[in-house]
Residue frames as a rotation matrix with the C-alpha (Angstrom) as fourth column:
UNK 1
0.015 0.178 -0.984 1.60
-0.964 0.263 0.032 235.58
0.265 0.948 0.176 -41.98
UNK 2
0.579 0.278 0.767 0.57
-0.535 0.839 0.101 231.93
-0.615 -0.469 0.634 -41.81
UNK 3
-0.373 -0.718 0.587 2.44
-0.093 0.659 0.746 228.85
-0.923 0.224 -0.313 -43.13
UNK 4
0.202 0.597 0.776 -0.05
0.721 0.445 -0.530 228.41
-0.662 0.667 -0.340 -45.94
UNK 5
0.969 0.169 -0.182 0.41
0.028 -0.804 -0.594 231.91
-0.247 0.570 -0.784 -47.35
UNK 6
0.217 -0.968 -0.129 4.24
-0.656 -0.242 0.715 231.58
-0.723 -0.070 -0.687 -47.12
UNK 7
-0.332 -0.330 0.884 4.22
0.259 0.869 0.422 228.33
-0.907 0.369 -0.203 -49.08
UNK 8
0.560 0.632 0.536 1.95
0.722 -0.055 -0.689 229.81
-0.406 0.773 -0.488 -51.74
UNK 9
0.844 -0.290 -0.451 4.16
-0.342 -0.939 -0.037 232.90
-0.412 0.185 -0.892 -51.98
UNK 10
-0.189 -0.950 0.250 7.28
-0.420 0.308 0.854 230.72
-0.888 0.056 -0.457 -52.49
UNK 11
-0.162 0.162 0.973 5.54
0.674 0.739 -0.011 228.72
-0.721 0.654 -0.229 -55.22
UNK 12
0.870 0.484 0.089 4.37
0.398 -0.585 -0.706 231.88
-0.290 0.650 -0.702 -57.01
UNK 13
0.498 -0.767 -0.405 7.92
-0.647 -0.640 0.415 233.35
-0.577 0.056 -0.815 -56.90
UNK 14
-0.369 -0.642 0.672 9.32
-0.067 0.740 0.670 230.07
-0.927 0.202 -0.315 -58.15
UNK 15
0.172 0.530 0.831 6.85
0.806 0.409 -0.427 229.86
-0.566 0.743 -0.357 -61.02
UNK 16
0.951 0.111 -0.290 7.46
-0.027 -0.900 -0.436 233.50
-0.309 0.422 -0.852 -61.97
UNK 17
0.148 -0.986 -0.079 11.21
-0.601 -0.153 0.784 232.88
-0.785 -0.068 -0.615 -61.96
UNK 18
-0.351 -0.181 0.919 10.86
0.407 0.854 0.324 229.82
-0.843 0.487 -0.227 -64.21
UNK 19
0.592 0.686 0.423 8.56
0.702 -0.181 -0.689 231.75
-0.396 0.705 -0.589 -66.54
UNK 20
0.758 -0.407 -0.510 11.05
-0.440 -0.896 0.062 234.63
-0.482 0.177 -0.858 -66.83
UNK 21
-0.272 -0.926 0.262 13.92
-0.396 0.356 0.846 232.20
-0.877 0.126 -0.464 -67.60
UNK 22
-0.114 0.313 0.943 11.83
0.706 0.693 -0.145 230.44
-0.699 0.649 -0.299 -70.29
UNK 23
0.884 0.465 -0.046 10.88
0.325 -0.683 -0.655 233.76
-0.336 0.564 -0.755 -71.88
UNK 24
0.462 -0.787 -0.408 14.49
-0.666 -0.612 0.426 234.99
-0.585 0.075 -0.807 -71.93
UNK 25
-0.459 -0.668 0.586 15.82
-0.094 0.692 0.716 231.70
-0.883 0.274 -0.381 -73.39
UNK 26
0.154 0.557 0.816 13.17
0.799 0.415 -0.434 231.72
-0.581 0.719 -0.381 -76.13
UNK 27
0.967 0.240 -0.089 13.87
0.161 -0.838 -0.521 235.34
-0.199 0.489 -0.849 -77.18
UNK 28
0.249 -0.951 -0.182 17.72
-0.438 -0.278 0.855 235.06
-0.864 -0.133 -0.486 -77.05
UNK 29
0.893 -0.023 -0.449 19.24
-0.436 0.194 -0.879 234.69
0.107 0.981 0.163 -80.54
UNK 30
0.267 -0.819 0.508 21.98
-0.260 0.446 0.856 232.04
-0.928 -0.361 -0.094 -80.60
UNK 31
0.715 -0.114 -0.690 23.96
-0.696 -0.029 -0.717 232.00
0.061 0.993 -0.100 -83.85
UNK 32
0.850 -0.496 0.179 26.26
0.489 0.868 0.087 229.25
-0.199 0.014 0.980 -84.93
UNK 33
0.160 -0.878 -0.451 29.99
0.006 -0.456 0.890 230.06
-0.987 -0.145 -0.068 -85.04
UNK 34
-0.823 -0.383 -0.420 29.99
-0.420 -0.088 0.903 229.00
-0.383 0.920 -0.088 -88.67
UNK 35
0.184 0.969 -0.165 27.12
-0.873 0.084 -0.479 228.28
-0.451 0.232 0.862 -91.01
UNK 36
0.518 -0.038 -0.855 28.92
-0.569 0.731 -0.377 225.35
0.639 0.681 0.357 -92.68
UNK 37
0.179 -0.435 0.882 29.84
-0.948 0.163 0.273 223.54
-0.263 -0.886 -0.383 -89.48
UNK 38
0.821 0.153 0.549 29.47
-0.074 0.984 -0.164 220.08
-0.565 0.094 0.819 -91.11
UNK 39
0.826 -0.555 0.096 32.01
0.142 0.039 -0.989 220.91
0.546 0.831 0.111 -93.77
UNK 40
0.233 -0.748 0.621 34.35
-0.822 -0.493 -0.285 222.28
0.520 -0.444 -0.730 -91.08
UNK 41
0.461 -0.001 0.888 33.94
-0.667 0.660 0.347 219.10
-0.586 -0.751 0.303 -89.05
UNK 42
0.958 -0.114 0.264 34.95
0.246 0.798 -0.550 217.01
-0.148 0.591 0.793 -92.08
UNK 43
0.534 -0.796 0.285 37.98
-0.130 -0.411 -0.902 219.17
0.835 0.445 -0.323 -92.58
UNK 44
0.299 -0.412 0.861 38.84
-0.952 -0.189 0.241 218.88
0.063 -0.892 -0.449 -88.89
UNK 45
0.817 -0.035 0.576 38.93
-0.074 0.984 0.163 215.08
-0.572 -0.176 0.801 -89.34
UNK 46
0.796 -0.575 0.192 41.42
0.308 0.110 -0.945 215.65
0.522 0.811 0.264 -92.16
UNK 47
0.293 -0.680 0.672 43.51
-0.696 -0.633 -0.337 217.72
0.655 -0.369 -0.660 -89.69
UNK 48
0.517 -0.073 0.853 43.39
-0.715 0.511 0.477 214.90
-0.471 -0.857 0.212 -87.12
UNK 49
0.923 -0.191 0.333 44.51
0.314 0.875 -0.369 212.44
-0.220 0.445 0.868 -89.82
UNK 50
0.579 -0.756 0.306 47.43
-0.059 -0.413 -0.909 214.75
0.813 0.508 -0.284 -90.77
UNK 51
0.274 -0.433 0.859 48.51
-0.947 -0.278 0.161 214.91
0.169 -0.857 -0.486 -87.07
UNK 52
0.696 0.045 0.716 48.28
-0.309 0.920 0.243 211.16
-0.648 -0.390 0.654 -86.77
UNK 53
0.896 -0.414 0.159 50.35
0.340 0.411 -0.846 210.77
0.285 0.812 0.509 -89.96
UNK 54
0.336 -0.784 0.523 53.02
-0.534 -0.615 -0.580 213.06
0.776 -0.084 -0.625 -88.47
UNK 55
0.335 -0.180 0.925 53.07
-0.918 0.160 0.364 211.12
-0.213 -0.971 -0.111 -85.28
UNK 56
0.906 0.062 0.418 53.63
0.007 0.987 -0.161 207.80
-0.423 0.149 0.894 -87.16
UNK 57
0.720 -0.689 -0.084 56.82
-0.272 -0.169 -0.947 209.11
0.639 0.705 -0.309 -88.84
UNK 58
0.554 -0.633 -0.541 60.05
0.818 0.536 0.210 207.69
0.157 -0.558 0.815 -87.49
UNK 59
-0.671 -0.734 -0.104 61.84
0.738 -0.674 -0.007 210.93
-0.065 -0.081 0.995 -88.22
UNK 60
0.334 0.913 -0.234 59.51
0.900 -0.383 -0.211 213.78
-0.282 -0.140 -0.949 -87.24
UNK 61
0.174 -0.190 0.966 59.48
0.463 -0.850 -0.251 217.36
0.869 0.491 -0.061 -88.44
UNK 62
-0.078 -0.274 -0.959 61.15
0.977 -0.210 -0.019 219.68
-0.196 -0.939 0.284 -85.86
UNK 63
0.515 0.206 0.832 60.36
0.347 -0.938 0.018 223.30
0.784 0.280 -0.554 -85.23
UNK 64
0.019 -0.615 -0.788 63.15
0.999 -0.024 0.043 225.07
-0.046 -0.788 0.614 -83.26
UNK 65
0.753 0.205 0.625 63.25
0.250 -0.968 0.017 228.64
0.609 0.143 -0.780 -82.06
UNK 66
-0.036 -0.858 -0.512 66.44
0.964 0.106 -0.245 230.30
0.264 -0.502 0.824 -80.80
UNK 67
0.069 0.125 -0.990 65.13
0.625 -0.779 -0.054 233.81
-0.778 -0.615 -0.132 -80.23
UNK 68
-0.392 -0.293 -0.872 66.17
-0.426 -0.782 0.454 235.17
-0.815 0.550 0.182 -83.64
UNK 69
-0.539 0.174 -0.824 65.04
-0.795 0.219 0.566 232.53
0.279 0.960 0.020 -86.09
UNK 70
0.428 0.630 0.648 62.55
-0.593 0.737 -0.324 229.72
-0.682 -0.245 0.689 -86.46
UNK 71
-0.606 -0.656 -0.450 64.28
-0.792 0.445 0.419 226.71
-0.075 0.610 -0.789 -87.95
UNK 72
0.543 0.799 0.258 62.10
-0.705 0.601 -0.377 224.05
-0.456 0.022 0.890 -89.49
UNK 73
-0.608 -0.793 -0.033 63.87
-0.739 0.551 0.387 220.76
-0.289 0.260 -0.921 -90.00
UNK 74
0.422 0.804 -0.420 62.01
-0.905 0.403 -0.137 218.43
0.060 0.438 0.897 -92.37
UNK 75
0.485 -0.236 0.842 62.37
-0.139 0.930 0.340 214.67
-0.863 -0.282 0.418 -92.28
UNK 76
-0.272 -0.683 -0.677 64.98
-0.840 -0.175 0.514 213.50
-0.470 0.709 -0.526 -94.74
UNK 77
0.400 0.408 0.820 63.36
0.181 0.842 -0.508 211.28
-0.898 0.352 0.263 -97.39
UNK 78
-0.598 -0.756 -0.267 65.80
-0.119 -0.245 0.962 211.24
-0.793 0.607 0.056 -100.36
UNK 79
-0.972 0.125 0.197 64.21
0.215 0.155 0.964 211.95
0.090 0.980 -0.177 -103.68
UNK 80
-0.127 0.980 -0.152 60.87
0.992 0.128 -0.003 212.95
0.017 -0.151 -0.988 -102.16
UNK 81
-0.639 -0.018 0.769 59.33
0.220 -0.962 0.160 216.34
0.737 0.272 0.618 -102.83
UNK 82
-0.363 0.497 -0.788 57.87
0.893 -0.055 -0.446 218.13
-0.265 -0.866 -0.424 -99.81
UNK 83
-0.566 0.311 0.764 55.23
0.273 -0.804 0.529 220.80
0.778 0.507 0.370 -100.48
UNK 84
0.055 0.715 -0.697 53.03
0.966 0.138 0.217 222.84
0.251 -0.686 -0.683 -98.21
UNK 85
0.214 0.139 0.967 52.56
0.075 -0.989 0.126 225.98
0.974 0.046 -0.222 -96.20
UNK 86
-0.566 -0.397 -0.722 53.85
0.775 0.042 -0.631 227.47
0.281 -0.917 0.284 -92.98
UNK 87
0.386 0.737 0.556 51.40
0.341 -0.673 0.656 229.62
0.857 -0.063 -0.511 -90.95
UNK 88
-0.839 -0.507 -0.201 52.46
0.418 -0.361 -0.834 232.07
0.350 -0.783 0.514 -88.32
UNK 89
0.123 0.988 0.094 49.37
0.436 -0.139 0.889 232.54
0.892 -0.068 -0.448 -86.15
UNK 90
-0.921 -0.368 0.129 49.21
0.073 -0.488 -0.870 235.16
0.383 -0.791 0.476 -83.38
UNK 91
-0.318 0.883 -0.345 46.11
0.899 0.397 0.187 234.51
0.302 -0.250 -0.920 -81.22
UNK 92
-0.105 0.283 -0.953 46.09
0.701 -0.659 -0.273 238.04
-0.706 -0.697 -0.129 -79.75
UNK 93
-0.045 0.043 -0.998 46.29
-0.437 -0.899 -0.019 239.85
-0.898 0.436 0.059 -83.15
UNK 94
0.406 0.292 0.866 44.83
0.478 0.740 -0.474 238.28
-0.779 0.606 0.161 -86.26
UNK 95
0.963 -0.053 -0.264 46.20
-0.232 -0.659 -0.716 241.13
-0.136 0.751 -0.647 -88.45
UNK 96
0.149 -0.986 0.075 49.76
-0.872 -0.095 0.479 239.87
-0.466 -0.137 -0.874 -87.70
UNK 97
0.357 0.012 0.934 49.13
0.082 0.996 -0.044 236.38
-0.931 0.092 0.354 -89.12
UNK 98
0.239 -0.241 -0.940 50.99
-0.950 -0.257 -0.176 235.43
-0.200 0.936 -0.291 -92.29
UNK 99
0.781 0.054 0.623 51.82
0.058 0.986 -0.159 232.34
-0.622 0.160 0.766 -94.39
UNK 100
-0.037 -0.864 -0.501 54.93
-0.894 -0.196 0.403 231.19
-0.447 0.463 -0.765 -96.20
UNK 101
0.748 0.265 -0.608 55.45
-0.547 0.765 -0.340 228.36
0.375 0.587 0.717 -98.68
UNK 102
0.713 -0.535 0.453 57.45
0.005 0.650 0.760 225.34
-0.701 -0.540 0.466 -97.62
UNK 103
0.735 -0.584 -0.346 60.94
-0.539 -0.192 -0.820 225.63
0.412 0.789 -0.456 -99.16
UNK 104
0.818 -0.511 0.264 63.30
0.116 0.596 0.795 222.79
-0.563 -0.619 0.547 -98.25
UNK 105
0.401 -0.801 -0.445 66.97
-0.915 -0.376 -0.149 223.22
-0.048 0.467 -0.883 -99.09
UNK 106
0.103 -0.442 -0.891 69.46
-0.394 0.804 -0.445 220.44
0.913 0.397 -0.092 -99.71
UNK 107
-0.868 -0.497 0.011 69.95
-0.179 0.291 -0.940 220.19
0.464 -0.818 -0.341 -95.92
UNK 108
-0.247 0.905 -0.348 66.11
0.597 0.425 0.680 219.81
0.763 -0.040 -0.645 -95.42
UNK 109
-0.383 0.075 -0.921 65.98
0.823 -0.424 -0.377 222.96
-0.418 -0.903 0.101 -93.32
UNK 110
0.113 0.416 0.902 64.07
0.622 -0.738 0.262 226.22
0.775 0.532 -0.342 -93.64
UNK 111
-0.542 -0.379 -0.750 65.18
0.827 -0.398 -0.397 229.20
-0.148 -0.836 0.529 -91.63
UNK 112
0.296 0.710 0.639 62.75
0.652 -0.639 0.408 232.10
0.698 0.296 -0.652 -90.96
UNK 113
-0.807 -0.570 0.153 63.93
0.320 -0.642 -0.697 235.36
0.496 -0.513 0.700 -89.42
UNK 114
0.099 0.859 -0.503 61.75
0.953 0.065 0.297 236.51
0.288 -0.508 -0.812 -86.48
UNK 115
-0.804 -0.500 -0.322 63.08
0.584 -0.767 -0.267 240.07
-0.113 -0.403 0.908 -86.13
UNK 116
-0.839 0.486 0.246 59.95
-0.279 -0.771 0.572 241.59
0.467 0.411 0.783 -87.68
UNK 117
-0.138 0.808 -0.572 57.52
0.545 0.544 0.637 239.54
0.827 -0.224 -0.516 -85.53
UNK 118
0.132 0.264 0.956 55.75
-0.593 -0.751 0.289 241.43
0.794 -0.605 0.057 -82.74
UNK 119
-0.840 -0.463 0.282 56.38
-0.478 0.388 -0.788 240.38
0.256 -0.797 -0.547 -79.17
UNK 120
0.021 0.860 0.511 54.18
-0.952 0.174 -0.253 237.73
-0.306 -0.481 0.822 -77.69
UNK 121
-0.334 -0.093 0.938 53.10
-0.090 0.994 0.066 234.17
-0.938 -0.062 -0.340 -78.25
UNK 122
-0.100 0.201 -0.974 52.93
-0.990 -0.113 0.079 232.73
-0.094 0.973 0.211 -81.76
UNK 123
0.380 0.191 0.905 51.81
-0.099 0.981 -0.166 229.41
-0.920 -0.027 0.392 -83.13
UNK 124
-0.416 -0.522 -0.745 53.98
-0.870 -0.011 0.494 228.08
-0.265 0.853 -0.449 -85.98
UNK 125
0.378 0.635 0.674 51.86
-0.251 0.770 -0.586 225.62
-0.891 0.052 0.450 -87.98
UNK 126
-0.623 -0.592 -0.512 53.43
-0.695 0.118 0.710 223.53
-0.359 0.798 -0.484 -90.76
UNK 127
0.436 0.796 0.420 50.93
-0.292 0.566 -0.771 221.93
-0.851 0.214 0.479 -93.11
UNK 128
-0.269 -0.722 -0.637 52.87
-0.892 -0.062 0.447 219.84
-0.362 0.689 -0.628 -95.49
UNK 129
0.803 0.556 0.214 52.55
-0.389 0.762 -0.518 216.91
-0.451 0.333 0.828 -97.92
UNK 130
-0.426 -0.882 -0.201 54.74
-0.810 0.273 0.518 214.25
-0.402 0.384 -0.831 -99.39
UNK 131
-0.995 0.046 -0.093 53.73
-0.014 0.833 0.553 211.65
0.103 0.552 -0.828 -101.98
UNK 132
-0.394 0.917 0.067 50.11
-0.161 -0.140 0.977 212.85
0.905 0.375 0.203 -101.75
UNK 133
0.165 0.377 -0.911 49.92
0.830 0.446 0.335 212.23
0.533 -0.811 -0.240 -97.97
UNK 134
0.354 0.091 0.931 49.25
-0.142 -0.978 0.150 215.18
0.924 -0.185 -0.334 -95.67
UNK 135
-0.129 -0.453 -0.882 51.09
0.904 0.311 -0.292 215.97
0.407 -0.835 0.370 -92.41
UNK 136
0.555 0.333 0.762 50.67
-0.006 -0.915 0.405 218.68
0.832 -0.229 -0.505 -89.78
UNK 137
-0.134 -0.593 -0.794 53.00
0.942 0.173 -0.288 219.96
0.308 -0.787 0.535 -87.06
UNK 138
0.592 0.348 0.727 52.58
0.081 -0.923 0.375 222.87
0.802 -0.163 -0.575 -84.66
UNK 139
-0.207 -0.644 -0.737 54.78
0.939 0.081 -0.334 224.55
0.275 -0.761 0.588 -82.08
UNK 140
0.895 0.446 -0.005 54.24
0.412 -0.822 0.394 227.57
0.172 -0.354 -0.919 -79.83
UNK 141
-0.231 -0.972 0.045 57.03
0.859 -0.225 -0.459 230.17
0.456 -0.067 0.887 -79.62
UNK 142
0.677 0.370 -0.636 57.47
0.661 -0.686 0.304 233.23
-0.324 -0.627 -0.709 -77.45
UNK 143
0.050 -0.647 0.761 58.98
0.721 -0.503 -0.476 236.26
0.691 0.572 0.442 -79.15
UNK 144
0.519 0.091 -0.850 60.50
0.789 -0.434 0.435 238.69
-0.329 -0.896 -0.297 -76.74
């Protein structure tokens, strides 16, 4: 085989390869993760704002785990009402996820028993508000 035929063969194989890739990419259906991605993006900015609000607090919300309980210690702002929701999110099993309302006692603590939680990694997310301003805190815990 001569050099000329070899070069032509390489070009033909290259062009066929490019043609196959273009065909496959044109026929592949690529769906969006969510149809309302713009709305989700706007809400994500709200989430970022809540995280920034939490980081600006002098006394921050604390999430502590001792193996048996999750203790959420809220910042002490006398006379202020704290409202919100606590989400227990298990990345490996969406059916295990659950939510609880924020309930601060006089000591500004909320204790949640973890005996019924399945073993593994959990994300404890506290989405709370005070005086109309939103805050967000998150902590990963390992239930064994």
